[in-house]
N, C-alpha and C positions, 0 to 999 in steps of 0.2 A: 214548438213544432220542430221535428228533426228531419234532416235531409238524408235520404237513402243514397249513399255514394255508389251503390251497385245498380242504381236505376239505369235502365237502358237509355233513357233520354239523356241523363247526365253523362253516361259513357260516350254516347254519340257526339254530344256537344264537346266533350273533352278531346275526342279524337279529331274533330274538325278544327279546334283551336290548335292542337298540336301539329296538325298537317299545315295549317296556315303559318304557324311559327317556323316550321321546317322550311317552307318555301321562302319566307322572309330571311332566314338564316343563309340559305344558298345565295339569294340575291344580294344580301349585305356583303357576303364574302367577295363577290365579283364586282359589284357596282359601287358600293358605298366607300368613300375615301377614308383613309385612316385619320384624317384631321376633323372628322365629324363625329360628335358624340357628346357626352356629358363630362365636363371637367371635374375630376376628383383629385384632391391633393396627393401627389405621389403615385397616382395610378389612374390614368385617363380611361374612362369607359367609352371606348369606340363603339360604333354600331355593331360590329361583330361580337364584341365582348358583352354588350347589352343582350343580344340574342342568345348567347351562350348561357348567361345568367337566367334569362327567362325560361329557356328550355330546360335547364337543370332544375329549376324550381318545379316545373311541371313533372319532371322525372321523380324528384324527391317526394312529391306529394301524392304519388300514385305507386302503390306497393308493387303491382305487377310490372309497371314500366321500370321501376328501380331495379327489380330483380333481373329483368331482361338486359338492362344496361350493364349491370355488374357481370353477368354471364358473358355478354358480348365482348367485354374487355378481358375477363379472366381466361377465356378459352381461345383467345386469338393469338396466333403465332407471331403476327407482326408486332403486337404489343410486347411480346417477349423479346423481340429483336431490338426494341428501343431501350430495354432495361440497362444495358451497359452505358448508354449515353445519359440516361437519367441518373445513374450512379455517379458518373463523372461530374455532371453539373451540380449534384448534391454536395460532393466533397469539396468542389471548388467554392461553392457558396460558404461552407463552414470555414475552410482554411483562409479564404480571402475576406471573410466577413462581408460578403457581397450578395445581398438578397436577389438583386436583378440577375446575377449569374445563373441562378436557378429559375427565377420566376419567368423571365422573358422566353426562354426556349420551352419551358414547361407549358406555358399558355398556348404556344404554337402547337405542341403535341396534343394538348387537351382539345384544341380546336379540331385536330385530326380525328380524335376519338369520338367527338360529338358529331362530326360530319359522317363518320362511319355509321353511327347509330341512326341518325335521322334518314339517311339514304336507305339503310336496310329496313327500318321499321315503318317509315312513313311515306317516302317518295318513290323509291326504286331507282335503278340506274337510268332507265330510259327517260323518266320524268325529269330527273336531275339534268340530263343532257339537254332536254328541251329548254329548261330554264337557263342553262348556261349559254346555249346558242342564241336564245332570245336576247340575253344580256349583251352578247357580242354584237348583235345587230344595232342595239341602242348605242353601245360604246363606239362602234365604227362610224356611225352617222355623226355622233357627237364629235368624233375626232376630226372629221373633215370640216365641220363648222368651227371647231376650236382653232384649226390652222388658219382659217379665214379671219376669225375674230382676234387671234393673237394672244389668247388667254383661255385657260380651262374654265368652263362653266361650272365645274364642280367646286371651284374655289369659293363660290358664293355660299357653300355649305359649311365653310370653315368655322368651327366653334372651339377647336382645341389648338393649343400652341405646342410647338415642338415636334409635330408629326409631319411637317412639310419640310423637305430638305432645303428648299430655297424658293426664290420667286420664279419669274419666267426664265426658261432656259434657252439660251441663244448659242448657236455654234456657227462660226463663219458667217455671221450676219443673218442667219435663218432661225426663226422661232421653232422650237422643238415641242411638240404636243406631249402632254402627260396624262390626259384622261383623268380617272379618279385616283391614280397612284400618287405617291409622294415625290416621284422623280420621273423624268422621261425614260430613263433606262428601265425603271420598274414597270412602266406601262408597256415598254417593248417586250419585257418578259411575260407579262400577262397576255399579250397578243400572241406570242409564239407558242405559249402553252395551249392556246385555243385553236391554232391552225389544224392540227391533226383531228381534233374533235369535230370540227365543222364538216369533215370529210366522211363522217360515219353515217351510215344509213341504219336507223333503228329498226326498220322493217326487215331488211335482208341480213342485218348484222354484219355487213361488209363495209370496207373502206374504199371510197372512190374519190379521187382528187377533185373532180368538178361536180361533186354532189350539190354544192351550194356556190355556184360561180360568182354571183353578185357579192355575197358576203366575203368570199375569198379575195376578190378584187379590192373591196373596201378595207379589209384587214391588212393586206399587203401595202396598200397606200398609207394606212395608219402607221405601219411599222417603219416605212420610209420617212414619214413625217416626224417620228420620234427622234430621228437623227442618231439612233443607236447602232453603231457598227456591229456590235456583238449580236444584236437582235437580227440584223440583216444576214449575218453569217449563219446564225442558227436557223433562220427561215430557209436559206438555201439548203442546209443539211436536211431539214425536215422534208422539204419538197422532194429531194432525191430519195430519202428513205421511204416516203409514201409511194413513190413510183416503183421502187424496188420491191416493196412488200405488197403491192397491189396484186389482185388476181390476174393470172396470165391473160385471160380473155379481155380484161380492161386495160392492159398495158399499151396495146397498140392505139386504142382510142385516146388514152391519156397522153401518149407521146405526140400524137397528131395535134390534139388540142393545145398541148403545152407549147409546141413549136409555133403554132398559130398565134398563141398569146404573146410569146417572146417577140415574134415578128411585128405584131400589132403594137406592142409597147415600144419597140425600137423605132417604128415608123412615127409614132406620136412624139417621141422625144426629139427625133430629128426634125419633124415638122414644126415643133414648137421651140426649136433651138434659139437660145438667146433670152427666153423668158425665165422668170424667177423659178417657176415650178420645174421646168426642164433642167435648169442648172442644179436645182436641189436634188432631183433624182440622180443626176450624174455625179453629184458630190458624194451621195451616199454609196452608190455603186462603186465608184473609184476608191473611196475610203476603205471599203472592205477588201478590194483588190490590193491596195497598198499595205493593209494590215497583214494579209496572207503572204504576199510575195516581196515585201520590202521595197515597193516602187513608190513613186511620188506623183502619180497621175492626178490625185485629188487637188493638188496645188493649182491646177489649171481651172478648177471650178470653185475656187474661193476658200479652200482649206488653208489653215495657217500653220506655222511651225509648231505652235502649241498643240494643235490637234495631233500632229505626228509624234510629238514628244510624249504624249500620253501612253503610247505603246511601249516606249523605252522605259517609262516609269513602271509599267506593269511587269516588265522583264526584271527590273531591279527587286521586285517584291519577293522573288524566289530565294533571294539571299537572306531573307529573314530567318530561314531555317538554320543559318550559320551563326546567328547572333548568340553569343555565349551567356549574356545575362538573362535570357529567357529560359525558364525552367522547362525542360522537355516533358516533364511528368505532371506539373501543376501549372495551369495557365494563370494569367493575371486577372481573370474575371472580366466584368463589364464596366465597373465603376471607374476603373483606372484607364486613362487614355494611353495610347501608344505613340511614340515618336522615336525615330532613330535616324542616324546618318549612314547610308549604305552606298558605297562607291561614290562618295561625294554628293549624293542626292539625299535631301531631307525627306523622309518617308513618314507621313502621318495618316493619309487616307489609304485604307487597305482595300483595293479594288479586286479582291479575290476572296470569296467566301471561305474556301478551304484554309487559306493562310490565316484569315481572320479567326477561324475556329481554333487554329493552332495557337494563336496569340492568346485567345480567351480561355481555352481549355487544354492546351498543349496537345501532344500526340494522342493521348487516350480519347480526348474529345473529338478531334478531327477524324480519327479512324473509326470511332463508334458511330459518328454521323454517317460516314461513308458506308459503314456496314449495313445499317438499317435501310438506307436509301437504295443501295445496290441489291439488297435482299429482295425488295419489292420488284425492281427491274428484272432480276434474274427469274423471278416467278412469272413475270410477263413474257419473257423470252421462252420459257418452258411451254407456256400455253400457245405461243405462236407456232412453235415447231410441232407440238403435239396435235393441236386442233385447228391450225390456220385461222385462229380467232381474230376477227376484225377489230373487236373492242380492245383486245390486248395489244394489237399492233398500234392502234392510235394512242393508247395509254403509254406504251413503251416509247414511242417517238416523242411524245410530249415530255415525258420524264427525262429521257436522254438529252433532249434539247435544253431542259432546265439545268441538268448537271453540267452541260457545256457552258451555259450562261454564267454559272457561278464561278467559272474560271476567270471572268472578266469584271466581276462586281460582287460586292457584299450582298446579302439577301435583300436589304432595303424594303423589308416588309412584304416580300413576295412568297414566303414559305407557305402561307395559307392557300395561295393559288395552287402550288404544287401538291400540297396535302389533299386538296380537293380531288385531284387526279388519282392520287393513291387511294383515297377513301372509296372512290367509285370502282376502282379495280378490285379492291378487297371485297366489296359487296358483289361485284360481278363474278368473281372467282372464289366465292365464300367457302366452297368445299376444300380449297387449297390452304385455307388459313385457320380452319376450325380444328382445335386439338382433339376434342371428343366427338368423333363422327357419330356416335350413338346418341348424342345430344342428351346426356343424362341430366336430370334435374336434381339439384341438391336440396333435400327437404330441410337440412339444417340451416342453409343459407336463407331459404324462404321464411323459416320460423324466426330467424334473427331479424329479418326485415319486418 
């Protein structure tokens, strides 16, 4: 008995399975921790990687789907923008005999290409946004419970070693929540990437700050509970940017509600003065002020000298560009560790993604990453000015906030979150990224497949 693969029933079943796998892929990208998966010697299969393999198998076993996938990559301008970076990580791998120098960033980029495909062919941007916002509701509620519990509930899913940066994170005696991420700072980045998205109205295609006020409050509270000063600073930048880029008719309402929210928050903090929660909020707020203006107000709320020294440590990182033993054209790759004494300070942890890229891939790698990242953001800006596009506004604010975050931390497994934003924008503004506007079909490529 033979099975007709062209059967309408088979096709419908395959499409349903592919749609379900696409949904699972998006949810795994946002919700599933990087320490959950199947341990494989030398290469752990995280939940995201498992979904990539499953979806890729479905693509490879369907001729039409494989053709669509190849075409979606072949004729995409953003893929072309990543080629310089792919070239740099390739020659670094060969010169340094370091497979991870190529494999790690390539997997992140391949995740981006897969996200582009499933959003374009299976889900659509609006459905993807609904899944992301639903995920943020779950994470935000879990974050409050985690703060009370003193430990992330996601840790019970841990099946992999090496993908969790540490145990529980404590700063100035306060527990820092981390959600499904590998570090509290990573979770802060995940939350700030979502702040502009929750302000999108998929019906009117506009951005309004108080579109989902309950979720906004929960997420801001989660950001404070991460204890991440960079996330707090980025949150402030994002809220200001959302207000500036809002429609004029919404600005007055946003301003009034914003002032009322600040007054209400201030009243609650004063009214609960002396409690651990109130002190924690004040610690985070004053820590950001200290970071920006060089003050020391946070010492009054439990900050330590170590907390303040971390900003001095980050300042010392910029002198890495002056280190003579680093090759400015060929980085050291990923298998070699970095350590150096700079101005009397021992530097091992590189809390700046751009500088970390310089160490790993030298100037070509750092600048080629900046090139393709800013290429997407420039496209977003163009659509904002040309069409006053609400989606592009939200995607730009999220991407710009992420670019700022990387000045204070290495990626820590957060690139997949940022690439999800980029993938949604590319699918939203597809006409801006397709090379062949006539959508020519290559008969030779189809015959080869």
